C-alpha positions in Angstrom: 0.0 0.0 0.1 1.3 3.6 -0.5 1.5 5.8 2.1 -0.2 9.3 1.7 2.3 11.5 1.1 3.8 9.6 -2.0 0.1 9.3 -3.4 -0.3 13.3 -2.7 3.1 13.2 -4.5 2.1 11.1 -7.6 -0.8 13.7 -7.5 1.3 16.7 -7.8 3.5 15.1 -10.2 1.1 14.4 -12.5 -0.7 17.9 -12.4 2.7 19.5 -12.8 3.0 17.6 -15.9 -0.4 18.3 -17.2 -0.2 22.2 -16.3 3.5 22.0 -18.2 1.7 20.4 -21.9 -0.8 22.7 -21.8 0.1 25.4 -25.3 -1.9 27.6 -26.4 -2.9 27.8 -30.3 -0.1 30.3 -30.5 2.6 28.3 -29.0 1.8 25.0 -31.2 1.3 27.6 -34.5 5.5 28.7 -33.2 6.3 24.9 -32.4 5.1 24.4 -36.4 7.1 26.9 -38.0 10.0 25.3 -35.9 9.4 22.3 -37.4 8.9 23.2 -40.6 12.0 25.5 -40.6 13.9 22.3 -39.4 13.0 20.7 -41.9 13.8 22.9 -45.1 17.4 22.6 -43.2 17.7 19.1 -43.7 15.7 19.3 -47.3 19.1 21.2 -48.3 21.7 19.5 -46.1 20.2 16.0 -48.4 19.9 17.8 -51.7 23.7 19.2 -50.2 24.8 15.8 -49.7 23.4 14.5 -52.9 25.2 16.9 -55.4 28.7 15.9 -53.5 27.8 12.2 -53.7 27.2 12.8 -57.6 30.1 14.6 -57.7 28.7 18.3 -58.9 31.2 20.7 -59.2 28.8 23.7 -58.3 28.4 22.5 -54.7 28.8 25.9 -53.1 25.5 27.1 -54.0 23.4 25.2 -50.9 26.4 27.9 -48.4 23.6 30.8 -49.0 20.5 28.3 -49.1 21.3 26.8 -46.1 23.0 30.3 -44.2 19.3 31.6 -44.8 18.1 28.0 -43.5 19.2 28.5 -40.6 18.4 31.6 -39.6 15.3 30.6 -40.5 15.6 28.0 -38.1 16.9 30.2 -35.5 14.0 33.1 -35.7 11.3 30.4 -35.6 13.5 29.0 -32.3 13.3 32.2 -30.2 10.1 33.1 -31.2 8.5 29.8 -29.9 10.8 29.9 -26.6 10.2 33.7 -26.3 6.1 33.0 -26.5 6.4 30.2 -23.9 8.6 32.8 -21.5 5.8 35.1 -22.0 3.1 33.3 -21.4 4.1 30.3 -19.8 1.9 28.2 -22.1 4.3 25.2 -21.3 
């Protein structure tokens, strides 16, 4: 049998977990934007790797694309984190 203290601790932990996982619509939107930006970085990396594997001579064209994709990912990440900090919705 669990002691009352253990049971209360479990209930508190469960409640705290549920509160932390509560996202507002804006947080979902920002998280989706971050995920999209991260996927864009991965797509560019995949194209770059494919170009290298195929021996294409001008792989430097990916440098600018990667720069902008990483910049977009950073902006999306910090927009999401700032929202969470400001609104405490997660």
